[in-house]
N, CA, C and O atoms as a GROMACS GRO file, in nm:
protein
  440
    1UNK      N    1   0.084  -0.117   0.000
    1UNK     CA    2   0.000   0.000   0.000
    1UNK      C    3   0.089   0.124   0.000
    1UNK      O    4   0.179   0.135   0.083
    2UNK      N    5   0.066   0.219  -0.092
    2UNK     CA    6   0.151   0.339  -0.098
    2UNK      C    7   0.132   0.428   0.024
    2UNK      O    8   0.022   0.438   0.080
    3UNK      N    9   0.241   0.492   0.063
    3UNK     CA   10   0.237   0.582   0.179
    3UNK      C   11   0.159   0.709   0.142
    3UNK      O   12   0.180   0.768   0.037
    4UNK      N   13   0.069   0.749   0.233
    4UNK     CA   14  -0.009   0.870   0.209
    4UNK      C   15   0.078   0.993   0.231
    4UNK      O   16   0.164   0.997   0.320
    5UNK      N   17   0.052   1.094   0.150
    5UNK     CA   18   0.124   1.220   0.166
    5UNK      C   19   0.076   1.290   0.293
    5UNK      O   20  -0.044   1.297   0.319
    6UNK      N   21   0.170   1.342   0.370
    6UNK     CA   22   0.135   1.411   0.493
    6UNK      C   23   0.074   1.547   0.460
    6UNK      O   24   0.115   1.614   0.366
    7UNK      N   25  -0.024   1.584   0.539
    7UNK     CA   26  -0.084   1.716   0.525
    7UNK      C   27   0.004   1.817   0.598
    7UNK      O   28   0.089   1.779   0.679
    8UNK      N   29  -0.016   1.944   0.570
    8UNK     CA   30   0.060   2.048   0.641
    8UNK      C   31   0.031   2.043   0.791
    8UNK      O   32   0.119   2.067   0.873
    9UNK      N   33  -0.096   2.011   0.825
    9UNK     CA   34  -0.132   2.003   0.966
    9UNK      C   35  -0.051   1.893   1.036
    9UNK      O   36  -0.005   1.911   1.148
   10UNK      N   37  -0.035   1.779   0.968
   10UNK     CA   38   0.042   1.669   1.027
   10UNK      C   39   0.188   1.708   1.044
   10UNK      O   40   0.250   1.677   1.146
   11UNK      N   41   0.245   1.775   0.946
   11UNK     CA   42   0.384   1.818   0.954
   11UNK      C   43   0.405   1.918   1.067
   11UNK      O   44   0.503   1.910   1.140
   12UNK      N   45   0.311   2.011   1.081
   12UNK     CA   46   0.319   2.111   1.188
   12UNK      C   47   0.314   2.041   1.324
   12UNK      O   48   0.392   2.072   1.414
   13UNK      N   49   0.222   1.947   1.337
   13UNK     CA   50   0.206   1.875   1.462
   13UNK      C   51   0.328   1.790   1.494
   13UNK      O   52   0.372   1.786   1.609
   14UNK      N   53   0.383   1.721   1.395
   14UNK     CA   54   0.502   1.639   1.418
   14UNK      C   55   0.621   1.723   1.463
   14UNK      O   56   0.696   1.682   1.551
   15UNK      N   57   0.637   1.841   1.404
   15UNK     CA   58   0.746   1.930   1.444
   15UNK      C   59   0.729   1.975   1.588
   15UNK      O   60   0.825   1.979   1.665
   16UNK      N   61   0.606   2.008   1.625
   16UNK     CA   62   0.579   2.051   1.763
   16UNK      C   63   0.606   1.937   1.860
   16UNK      O   64   0.661   1.959   1.968
   17UNK      N   65   0.567   1.817   1.824
   17UNK     CA   66   0.589   1.701   1.912
   17UNK      C   67   0.739   1.679   1.933
   17UNK      O   68   0.782   1.649   2.044
   18UNK      N   69   0.818   1.692   1.828
   18UNK     CA   70   0.964   1.676   1.842
   18UNK      C   71   1.021   1.780   1.937
   18UNK      O   72   1.105   1.747   2.021
   19UNK      N   73   0.977   1.904   1.925
   19UNK     CA   74   1.025   2.011   2.013
   19UNK      C   75   0.984   1.982   2.157
   19UNK      O   76   1.064   2.001   2.250
   20UNK      N   77   0.860   1.937   2.177
   20UNK     CA   78   0.812   1.907   2.312
   20UNK      C   79   0.890   1.791   2.373
   20UNK      O   80   0.922   1.792   2.492
   21UNK      N   81   0.921   1.690   2.291
   21UNK     CA   82   0.995   1.574   2.341
   21UNK      C   83   1.134   1.613   2.388
   21UNK      O   84   1.183   1.559   2.488
   22UNK      N   85   1.200   1.706   2.319
   22UNK     CA   86   1.332   1.752   2.362
   22UNK      C   87   1.323   1.818   2.500
   22UNK      O   88   1.407   1.794   2.587
   23UNK      N   89   1.221   1.902   2.518
   23UNK     CA   90   1.203   1.967   2.648
   23UNK      C   91   1.172   1.864   2.756
   23UNK      O   92   1.223   1.874   2.867
   24UNK      N   93   1.089   1.767   2.723
   24UNK     CA   94   1.051   1.663   2.818
   24UNK      C   95   1.173   1.584   2.866
   24UNK      O   96   1.186   1.556   2.985
   25UNK      N   97   1.263   1.549   2.774
   25UNK     CA   98   1.384   1.475   2.812
   25UNK      C   99   1.468   1.554   2.911
   25UNK      O  100   1.518   1.499   3.009
   26UNK      N  101   1.481   1.682   2.886
   26UNK     CA  102   1.561   1.768   2.974
   26UNK      C  103   1.500   1.772   3.115
   26UNK      O  104   1.572   1.763   3.214
   27UNK      N  105   1.368   1.785   3.122
   27UNK     CA  106   1.300   1.792   3.251
   27UNK      C  107   1.308   1.658   3.324
   27UNK      O  108   1.328   1.655   3.445
   28UNK      N  109   1.292   1.548   3.252
   28UNK     CA  110   1.298   1.416   3.315
   28UNK      C  111   1.437   1.386   3.372
   28UNK      O  112   1.448   1.326   3.478
   29UNK      N  113   1.541   1.428   3.301
   29UNK     CA  114   1.678   1.408   3.352
   29UNK      C  115   1.695   1.479   3.485
   29UNK      O  116   1.756   1.426   3.578
   30UNK      N  117   1.641   1.599   3.492
   30UNK     CA  118   1.651   1.676   3.615
   30UNK      C  119   1.571   1.612   3.727
   30UNK      O  120   1.614   1.613   3.842
   31UNK      N  121   1.455   1.556   3.694
   31UNK     CA  122   1.371   1.491   3.795
   31UNK      C  123   1.445   1.374   3.858
   31UNK      O  124   1.439   1.354   3.980
   32UNK      N  125   1.514   1.297   3.777
   32UNK     CA  126   1.592   1.184   3.830
   32UNK      C  127   1.698   1.232   3.929
   32UNK      O  128   1.720   1.168   4.032
   33UNK      N  129   1.763   1.342   3.897
   33UNK     CA  130   1.865   1.397   3.987
   33UNK      C  131   1.803   1.442   4.119
   33UNK      O  132   1.859   1.419   4.226
   34UNK      N  133   1.688   1.506   4.111
   34UNK     CA  134   1.622   1.557   4.231
   34UNK      C  135   1.580   1.442   4.322
   34UNK      O  136   1.594   1.450   4.444
   35UNK      N  137   1.527   1.335   4.262
   35UNK     CA  138   1.485   1.220   4.343
   35UNK      C  139   1.600   1.163   4.424
   35UNK      O  140   1.580   1.118   4.536
   36UNK      N  141   1.720   1.165   4.368
   36UNK     CA  142   1.838   1.113   4.438
   36UNK      C  143   1.880   1.206   4.552
   36UNK      O  144   1.950   1.163   4.644
   37UNK      N  145   1.839   1.333   4.547
   37UNK     CA  146   1.883   1.431   4.645
   37UNK      C  147   1.785   1.450   4.760
   37UNK      O  148   1.811   1.531   4.850
   38UNK      N  149   1.673   1.379   4.762
   38UNK     CA  150   1.572   1.397   4.867
   38UNK      C  151   1.631   1.358   5.003
   38UNK      O  152   1.690   1.252   5.019
   39UNK      N  153   1.612   1.445   5.098
   39UNK     CA  154   1.656   1.421   5.235
   39UNK      C  155   1.540   1.359   5.312
   39UNK      O  156   1.442   1.428   5.343
   40UNK      N  157   1.549   1.231   5.342
   40UNK     CA  158   1.439   1.160   5.407
   40UNK      C  159   1.406   1.214   5.545
   40UNK      O  160   1.289   1.215   5.584
   41UNK      N  161   1.507   1.259   5.621
   41UNK     CA  162   1.480   1.315   5.754
   41UNK      C  163   1.392   1.440   5.743
   41UNK      O  164   1.295   1.454   5.817
   42UNK      N  165   1.427   1.530   5.652
   42UNK     CA  166   1.346   1.651   5.632
   42UNK      C  167   1.208   1.618   5.578
   42UNK      O  168   1.109   1.680   5.616
   43UNK      N  169   1.202   1.521   5.490
   43UNK     CA  170   1.074   1.479   5.432
   43UNK      C  171   0.981   1.426   5.541
   43UNK      O  172   0.862   1.456   5.540
   44UNK      N  173   1.035   1.346   5.633
   44UNK     CA  174   0.953   1.289   5.740
   44UNK      C  175   0.910   1.394   5.844
   44UNK      O  176   0.804   1.380   5.904
   45UNK      N  177   0.991   1.497   5.864
   45UNK     CA  178   0.957   1.603   5.960
   45UNK      C  179   0.836   1.683   5.913
   45UNK      O  180   0.747   1.713   5.992
   46UNK      N  181   0.834   1.717   5.785
   46UNK     CA  182   0.725   1.800   5.730
   46UNK      C  183   0.700   1.759   5.585
   46UNK      O  184   0.742   1.828   5.492
   47UNK      N  185   0.632   1.645   5.565
   47UNK     CA  186   0.614   1.594   5.429
   47UNK      C  187   0.549   1.695   5.334
   47UNK      O  188   0.596   1.715   5.222
   48UNK      N  189   0.443   1.757   5.378
   48UNK     CA  190   0.371   1.851   5.293
   48UNK      C  191   0.457   1.972   5.257
   48UNK      O  192   0.466   2.010   5.140
   49UNK      N  193   0.521   2.032   5.356
   49UNK     CA  194   0.606   2.149   5.332
   49UNK      C  195   0.728   2.115   5.248
   49UNK      O  196   0.767   2.191   5.159
   50UNK      N  197   0.787   1.999   5.276
   50UNK     CA  198   0.906   1.957   5.202
   50UNK      C  199   0.873   1.936   5.055
   50UNK      O  200   0.945   1.983   4.966
   51UNK      N  201   0.764   1.863   5.029
   51UNK     CA  202   0.725   1.836   4.890
   51UNK      C  203   0.685   1.966   4.820
   51UNK      O  204   0.718   1.986   4.703
   52UNK      N  205   0.613   2.054   4.890
   52UNK     CA  206   0.574   2.182   4.830
   52UNK      C  207   0.696   2.264   4.792
   52UNK      O  208   0.702   2.323   4.684
   53UNK      N  209   0.795   2.268   4.882
   53UNK     CA  210   0.918   2.342   4.855
   53UNK      C  211   0.995   2.279   4.739
   53UNK      O  212   1.047   2.349   4.653
   54UNK      N  213   1.002   2.147   4.738
   54UNK     CA  214   1.071   2.075   4.631
   54UNK      C  215   1.004   2.102   4.495
   54UNK      O  216   1.071   2.125   4.394
   55UNK      N  217   0.871   2.098   4.495
   55UNK     CA  218   0.796   2.124   4.371
   55UNK      C  219   0.820   2.267   4.324
   55UNK      O  220   0.836   2.291   4.204
   56UNK      N  221   0.821   2.361   4.417
   56UNK     CA  222   0.844   2.501   4.381
   56UNK      C  223   0.983   2.519   4.322
   56UNK      O  224   1.000   2.586   4.220
   57UNK      N  225   1.083   2.459   4.385
   57UNK     CA  226   1.221   2.467   4.335
   57UNK      C  227   1.231   2.406   4.195
   57UNK      O  228   1.297   2.461   4.106
   58UNK      N  229   1.165   2.293   4.178
   58UNK     CA  230   1.167   2.223   4.050
   58UNK      C  231   1.103   2.310   3.941
   58UNK      O  232   1.156   2.324   3.831
   59UNK      N  233   0.987   2.367   3.974
   59UNK     CA  234   0.918   2.454   3.878
   59UNK      C  235   1.005   2.576   3.843
   59UNK      O  236   1.021   2.608   3.725
   60UNK      N  237   1.059   2.641   3.944
   60UNK     CA  238   1.141   2.760   3.917
   60UNK      C  239   1.262   2.724   3.831
   60UNK      O  240   1.302   2.802   3.744
   61UNK      N  241   1.319   2.608   3.856
   61UNK     CA  242   1.434   2.564   3.777
   61UNK      C  243   1.394   2.538   3.632
   61UNK      O  244   1.472   2.564   3.540
   62UNK      N  245   1.273   2.487   3.613
   62UNK     CA  246   1.228   2.450   3.478
   62UNK      C  247   1.126   2.545   3.418
   62UNK      O  248   1.062   2.513   3.318
   63UNK      N  249   1.111   2.662   3.477
   63UNK     CA  250   1.014   2.759   3.424
   63UNK      C  251   1.042   2.792   3.277
   63UNK      O  252   0.948   2.802   3.199
   64UNK      N  253   1.168   2.809   3.236
   64UNK     CA  254   1.192   2.837   3.094
   64UNK      C  255   1.139   2.726   3.002
   64UNK      O  256   1.084   2.753   2.895
   65UNK      N  257   1.157   2.601   3.044
   65UNK     CA  258   1.107   2.489   2.962
   65UNK      C  259   0.955   2.486   2.960
   65UNK      O  260   0.895   2.459   2.856
   66UNK      N  261   0.893   2.515   3.075
   66UNK     CA  262   0.747   2.518   3.082
   66UNK      C  263   0.694   2.628   2.990
   66UNK      O  264   0.598   2.606   2.915
   67UNK      N  265   0.754   2.746   2.996
   67UNK     CA  266   0.708   2.858   2.914
   67UNK      C  267   0.730   2.827   2.765
   67UNK      O  268   0.646   2.862   2.682
   68UNK      N  269   0.841   2.763   2.732
   68UNK     CA  270   0.869   2.725   2.594
   68UNK      C  271   0.766   2.624   2.545
   68UNK      O  272   0.719   2.633   2.431
   69UNK      N  273   0.730   2.528   2.629
   69UNK     CA  274   0.630   2.428   2.591
   69UNK      C  275   0.495   2.493   2.565
   69UNK      O  276   0.425   2.457   2.470
   70UNK      N  277   0.458   2.588   2.648
   70UNK     CA  278   0.333   2.661   2.628
   70UNK      C  279   0.338   2.737   2.495
   70UNK      O  280   0.242   2.736   2.418
   71UNK      N  281   0.450   2.802   2.470
   71UNK     CA  282   0.467   2.877   2.345
   71UNK      C  283   0.457   2.785   2.223
   71UNK      O  284   0.392   2.819   2.124
   72UNK      N  285   0.522   2.670   2.230
   72UNK     CA  286   0.516   2.574   2.119
   72UNK      C  287   0.373   2.530   2.094
   72UNK      O  288   0.327   2.526   1.980
   73UNK      N  289   0.302   2.496   2.201
   73UNK     CA  290   0.163   2.452   2.187
   73UNK      C  291   0.075   2.560   2.129
   73UNK      O  292  -0.009   2.533   2.043
   74UNK      N  293   0.094   2.682   2.176
   74UNK     CA  294   0.015   2.795   2.128
   74UNK      C  295   0.040   2.821   1.979
   74UNK      O  296  -0.054   2.835   1.901
   75UNK      N  297   0.168   2.828   1.941
   75UNK     CA  298   0.202   2.852   1.801
   75UNK      C  299   0.152   2.739   1.711
   75UNK      O  300   0.103   2.764   1.601
   76UNK      N  301   0.165   2.616   1.759
   76UNK     CA  302   0.121   2.501   1.680
   76UNK      C  303  -0.029   2.506   1.657
   76UNK      O  304  -0.076   2.485   1.546
   77UNK      N  305  -0.104   2.534   1.762
   77UNK     CA  306  -0.250   2.542   1.748
   77UNK      C  307  -0.289   2.652   1.648
   77UNK      O  308  -0.378   2.632   1.566
   78UNK      N  309  -0.223   2.765   1.657
   78UNK     CA  310  -0.254   2.875   1.565
   78UNK      C  311  -0.221   2.839   1.421
   78UNK      O  312  -0.296   2.871   1.329
   79UNK      N  313  -0.108   2.771   1.400
   79UNK     CA  314  -0.070   2.730   1.265
   79UNK      C  315  -0.171   2.631   1.207
   79UNK      O  316  -0.210   2.640   1.091
   80UNK      N  317  -0.213   2.538   1.290
   80UNK     CA  318  -0.308   2.437   1.243
   80UNK      C  319  -0.443   2.501   1.211
   80UNK      O  320  -0.504   2.469   1.109
   81UNK      N  321  -0.489   2.590   1.297
   81UNK     CA  322  -0.616   2.659   1.271
   81UNK      C  323  -0.608   2.737   1.141
   81UNK      O  324  -0.700   2.733   1.060
   82UNK      N  325  -0.497   2.808   1.123
   82UNK     CA  326  -0.481   2.885   1.000
   82UNK      C  327  -0.477   2.792   0.879
   82UNK      O  328  -0.536   2.822   0.775
   83UNK      N  329  -0.408   2.680   0.892
   83UNK     CA  330  -0.398   2.584   0.782
   83UNK      C  331  -0.535   2.527   0.747
   83UNK      O  332  -0.569   2.513   0.630
   84UNK      N  333  -0.613   2.494   0.848
   84UNK     CA  334  -0.746   2.437   0.826
   84UNK      C  335  -0.838   2.540   0.762
   84UNK      O  336  -0.912   2.510   0.669
   85UNK      N  337  -0.835   2.662   0.814
   85UNK     CA  338  -0.925   2.766   0.764
   85UNK      C  339  -0.874   2.832   0.636
   85UNK      O  340  -0.948   2.904   0.569
   86UNK      N  341  -0.749   2.806   0.604
   86UNK     CA  342  -0.693   2.865   0.483
   86UNK      C  343  -0.679   3.015   0.493
   86UNK      O  344  -0.651   3.070   0.600
   87UNK      N  345  -0.697   3.081   0.383
   87UNK     CA  346  -0.675   3.226   0.378
   87UNK      C  347  -0.784   3.304   0.448
   87UNK      O  348  -0.772   3.425   0.465
   88UNK      N  349  -0.891   3.236   0.489
   88UNK     CA  350  -0.998   3.306   0.560
   88UNK      C  351  -0.953   3.352   0.698
   88UNK      O  352  -1.009   3.446   0.754
   89UNK      N  353  -0.851   3.286   0.753
   89UNK     CA  354  -0.805   3.319   0.888
   89UNK      C  355  -0.707   3.435   0.882
   89UNK      O  356  -0.606   3.430   0.812
   90UNK      N  357  -0.738   3.538   0.955
   90UNK     CA  358  -0.649   3.655   0.962
   90UNK      C  359  -0.580   3.654   1.098
   90UNK      O  360  -0.641   3.622   1.200
   91UNK      N  361  -0.451   3.692   1.097
   91UNK     CA  362  -0.374   3.692   1.221
   91UNK      C  363  -0.304   3.827   1.236
   91UNK      O  364  -0.270   3.892   1.137
   92UNK      N  365  -0.283   3.866   1.362
   92UNK     CA  366  -0.208   3.989   1.386
   92UNK      C  367  -0.058   3.960   1.382
   92UNK      O  368  -0.017   3.848   1.352
   93UNK      N  369   0.024   4.061   1.413
   93UNK     CA  370   0.169   4.048   1.404
   93UNK      C  371   0.224   3.942   1.499
   93UNK      O  372   0.328   3.882   1.471
   94UNK      N  373   0.155   3.918   1.610
   94UNK     CA  374   0.202   3.821   1.709
   94UNK      C  375   0.150   3.681   1.683
   94UNK      O  376   0.181   3.588   1.757
   95UNK      N  377   0.071   3.665   1.577
   95UNK     CA  378   0.019   3.532   1.544
   95UNK      C  379  -0.114   3.502   1.609
   95UNK      O  380  -0.162   3.389   1.602
   96UNK      N  381  -0.177   3.602   1.672
   96UNK     CA  382  -0.308   3.580   1.732
   96UNK      C  383  -0.415   3.584   1.624
   96UNK      O  384  -0.410   3.667   1.534
   97UNK      N  385  -0.509   3.494   1.632
   97UNK     CA  386  -0.615   3.485   1.532
   97UNK      C  387  -0.715   3.596   1.555
   97UNK      O  388  -0.764   3.616   1.666
   98UNK      N  389  -0.744   3.669   1.449
   98UNK     CA  390  -0.842   3.776   1.455
   98UNK      C  391  -0.976   3.720   1.407
   98UNK      O  392  -0.985   3.660   1.300
   99UNK      N  393  -1.079   3.740   1.487
   99UNK     CA  394  -1.211   3.690   1.450
   99UNK      C  395  -1.310   3.804   1.447
   99UNK      O  396  -1.296   3.904   1.517
  100UNK      N  397  -1.411   3.786   1.364
  100UNK     CA  398  -1.520   3.883   1.359
  100UNK      C  399  -1.640   3.817   1.425
  100UNK      O  400  -1.678   3.705   1.390
  101UNK      N  401  -1.698   3.887   1.522
  101UNK     CA  402  -1.816   3.834   1.587
  101UNK      C  403  -1.939   3.868   1.504
  101UNK      O  404  -1.953   3.980   1.454
  102UNK      N  405  -2.027   3.772   1.492
  102UNK     CA  406  -2.154   3.798   1.426
  102UNK      C  407  -2.239   3.880   1.522
  102UNK      O  408  -2.225   3.869   1.644
  103UNK      N  409  -2.328   3.961   1.468
  103UNK     CA  410  -2.410   4.047   1.553
  103UNK      C  411  -2.492   3.966   1.654
  103UNK      O  412  -2.511   4.012   1.766
  104UNK      N  413  -2.540   3.846   1.614
  104UNK     CA  414  -2.619   3.766   1.708
  104UNK      C  415  -2.533   3.712   1.822
  104UNK      O  416  -2.585   3.682   1.930
  105UNK      N  417  -2.400   3.699   1.800
  105UNK     CA  418  -2.310   3.654   1.906
  105UNK      C  419  -2.291   3.761   2.013
  105UNK      O  420  -2.258   3.729   2.127
  106UNK      N  421  -2.310   3.885   1.978
  106UNK     CA  422  -2.286   3.996   2.070
  106UNK      C  423  -2.407   4.028   2.158
  106UNK      O  424  -2.396   4.105   2.253
  107UNK      N  425  -2.521   3.968   2.126
  107UNK     CA  426  -2.640   3.997   2.205
  107UNK      C  427  -2.630   3.923   2.338
  107UNK      O  428  -2.583   3.809   2.344
  108UNK      N  429  -2.676   3.988   2.446
  108UNK     CA  430  -2.674   3.920   2.577
  108UNK      C  431  -2.774   3.804   2.577
  108UNK      O  432  -2.876   3.810   2.508
  109UNK      N  433  -2.746   3.699   2.656
  109UNK     CA  434  -2.840   3.588   2.662
  109UNK      C  435  -2.972   3.630   2.722
  109UNK      O  436  -2.978   3.722   2.804
  110UNK      N  437  -3.079   3.562   2.682
  110UNK     CA  438  -3.214   3.596   2.733
  110UNK      C  439  -3.237   3.535   2.868
  110UNK      O  440  -3.344   3.552   2.926
   0.00000   0.00000   0.00000
């Protein structure tokens, strides 16, 4: 059976998945290191506080990766929407989709 040609939407999605996987690998490597560094005495003294602090430290350390992942997802969604809608979709300079509301959409609910 011949291989089907990929659509632009599939190519956009595959590229985003590759970028996300690279970020995921980096974060997982760090998680393994953190697990090895857990101090059991401190964990047992205040489990909730210790885990909350550890999670906060982990997030702050990986905030750039989290923000990049959000950006990748956002850009990918916008590209796919534009691809699906074709030239009918208008975007501003930042890539945000511009929509026109129909007059019936602007009326308050009854």
